[in-house]
Phi, psi and omega in degrees: 000131187290153178290150178271130176279124183278164179306143185101328175264320176220154177289162178303322181295318181293322178296316179299315181295322179297311181293319182293323178297317176298318181299315181297315181298315181296317182295321179295312179298317182292323179297315179297317181298313182291326178296315178297317180297319181295320180291313182293326183264004180055046182247109178293328179297318181290325177295318177298321178296324178295320177295321178300314179297321179296324180293335179294336177299319179297316181297325179292323176296324177299317178299313182300318180291315182299313181291324178300316180290319183296335181275355179296146180288156177303145177228187185298321182276340180228070185296341180262009178093188186235022186302331184289346176296332176292326176295321177299317178298320180296319180295317178300316180294323178297320179295316179297318180296317179297317179296321178298314180297317180295323178297317179295314182293317182297320179297320179294317180297317179299318181295317180294317182295331182291334181069020184243029182297333181288346181272354182292146180288135178285118182286161179282165183293337180301328180295327177296313179298320180296322179295318179297315178300316181297316180300313182294314182296314183290328176291321175298319179294324176298311181296319180297312182289322179297320179298317179294318181298318178291324181295320182254007178054053183252116178292322181293318180291325177295322177297321178293326176299318179292336173295320176297318180295321179296325178292321177296318178296321177298321179291327175298319177297319178297317180298313180298319181294315180296314180296317180298319179296320181288336179268000179093015179235070183297341180296339181296329181298301180294328179296317178297323180299320180294318179296316179299321178305317181298317178297317182293319180296322177299315179296319181296319180295318181295318178296316181297314181297318179298317180294318180295318178303322182283348180261345184248024175059042175293145180286158173293166180290164183300324180297318180293319179298317180295319179296320178295318180297321178298319179296318181297316183290345177281349181286127180304132177097343180279121182268338181181170177248110181281328180202143178216117181236140175227155175211137178280131179231093189066231179266005182248171183233136172252137184234135173233124184225140173247120180252152179253129182224164180305122183291347180269359179294153175288157179300321181296318180293319179295322179294318179298318180295319178297321178295322178296319178297314179302310182294323181294318180297313182289334179282316184280339182233090186301336181284349180286122179268325183213137178228122178250129183243127176246136183256126173256133180282139175256095186268147178293148178289120184269358183286000000 
């Protein structure tokens, strides 16, 4: 598997396209492999798993489209850029992931409720090997995609990474079901599906909440705010921070800060200090896209 080029070496869009291309190729090959294994081994679980892998191809295309749009430069109609389109892609992926998990869980619940698990056909041993291959490949794809997502701070790519993890979990369920059936405990297959459903739904909710937070101008965490204030107060001439506001805009941050300075300073000196604060914030916090600095005069008490 090729190394991921980090920001500075390649743009976020190029990294996304590189990872997504690998993801699509792997999912197509794995889907065909699992489908053949399911047919030859008479395993309905493995055939369902193959369909799950094939559906991941669609989710990867959603990521590619979302990140492509989010990387577009600001224009007349979108002067603040298009970063929130990546949040839209993340929400779509969270919904797809949730639906996938519910489908897996519902099928398991129906099978258990029917009380006919003993009537299921015992699958061949080939299905076990296919499940193991799928688990290993999808876990590697999860780690690969997750590393890229963290490197470029992409919520949509992180959601796609969790799609790989959900596929690995689905394959674990397939393995447990096939093994259980071969050992005379067919109930393990649907039971594993229900447990896997819970893990997938948890991941989908976390992805959805993160994307929504980035769309409704949620503030950065207290640790980030304190770190920004510390950087501002290190600037020569700054007497205090009267106000500091941040808002998440997609994967980027907008900052508005009011600093207090000596009211007898010249306008030129105050402007230079404000520029230093602006540059320091954008230098120390790479996720900051825009920083606006307002200067309040600290005038001596004339009473």
